[in-house]
C-alpha positions in Angstrom: 81.4 73.6 79.2 82.5 76.9 80.8 82.1 75.6 84.3 84.5 72.7 83.4 87.1 75.2 82.2 86.9 77.2 85.4 87.4 74.1 87.7 91.1 73.8 87.1 91.6 77.5 88.1 89.6 77.2 91.3 91.2 74.1 92.7 94.8 75.4 92.9 93.6 78.5 94.7 91.6 76.5 97.2 94.7 74.4 97.9 96.8 77.5 98.3 94.4 79.0 100.8 95.3 76.3 103.4 99.0 76.5 102.7 101.3 77.4 105.7 103.0 80.1 103.7 99.7 81.7 102.4 99.5 84.6 105.0 101.2 87.7 103.7 103.5 89.5 106.2 102.3 92.8 107.5 105.7 94.5 107.3 107.2 96.5 104.4 110.4 94.4 104.0 109.8 90.8 105.1 112.6 88.2 105.2 112.8 86.0 102.1 110.7 82.8 102.1 112.1 79.7 100.4 109.7 76.7 100.1 111.4 73.4 99.5 108.5 71.2 100.8 107.1 68.3 98.9 103.5 69.5 98.6 100.9 67.5 100.5 103.6 65.7 102.6 103.7 66.4 106.3 105.5 67.1 108.6 107.8 69.9 107.6 110.4 71.9 109.5 111.1 75.6 109.4 114.7 76.9 109.3 114.9 80.5 110.5 118.1 82.0 109.2 119.2 85.1 111.1 121.6 87.8 110.3 125.2 87.0 111.3 125.9 87.9 114.9 122.2 88.7 115.8 120.9 87.9 119.2 118.1 85.4 118.5 117.5 84.4 122.1 113.9 85.8 122.2 112.9 84.1 118.9 114.4 80.8 120.0 112.3 81.0 123.2 109.1 81.9 121.4 109.2 79.2 118.8 110.8 76.2 120.6 114.1 75.3 118.9 114.7 71.8 117.6 118.3 72.4 116.6 120.8 74.9 115.1 121.4 75.8 111.5 125.1 76.4 110.9 126.6 76.5 107.5 130.2 76.6 106.2 129.5 80.0 104.7 128.7 81.5 108.1 125.0 80.9 108.0 123.4 81.2 111.5 119.9 80.3 112.7 117.8 77.6 114.1 115.2 74.9 113.2 111.6 74.7 114.6 108.7 72.4 113.9 105.9 73.4 111.5 104.6 76.9 112.2 101.1 78.3 111.6 100.7 80.6 108.6 100.4 83.6 110.9 103.6 82.6 112.8 105.5 82.3 109.5 104.3 85.8 108.4 105.3 87.1 111.9 108.8 85.7 112.0 109.5 87.1 108.5 108.9 90.6 109.9 111.5 90.2 112.7 114.4 92.5 111.9 117.1 89.9 112.7 115.6 87.3 110.3 117.3 87.0 106.9 115.2 84.2 105.5 112.8 81.5 106.4 113.1 78.1 104.7 110.4 75.4 104.7 111.7 71.8 104.3 109.8 68.5 104.2 111.1 66.1 106.8 110.0 62.8 105.1 108.9 62.3 101.5 108.7 58.5 101.4 105.8 56.1 102.4 
């Protein structure tokens, strides 16, 4: 009986271990991470929101930009395809990055 009770606790942790956002950033003050993905649905995109006026040329070159993120409220940044967990942790430690947003591209059949 005890092993049956432990099973629900183990499965979510196992699923989390393979999650793209599961690697912890190595810096003291990482950029915020917002995860709006539908779990289990691929692919997803990564929106990298930079600080206003920051030069993000190097980041754009490193991650292969798909498009720009521009908001009415002066939001600046760019969109890239799915990154590895290590890359997500890395980009969150870049000083010019304000936040990283994960978004599902398609949630239908």
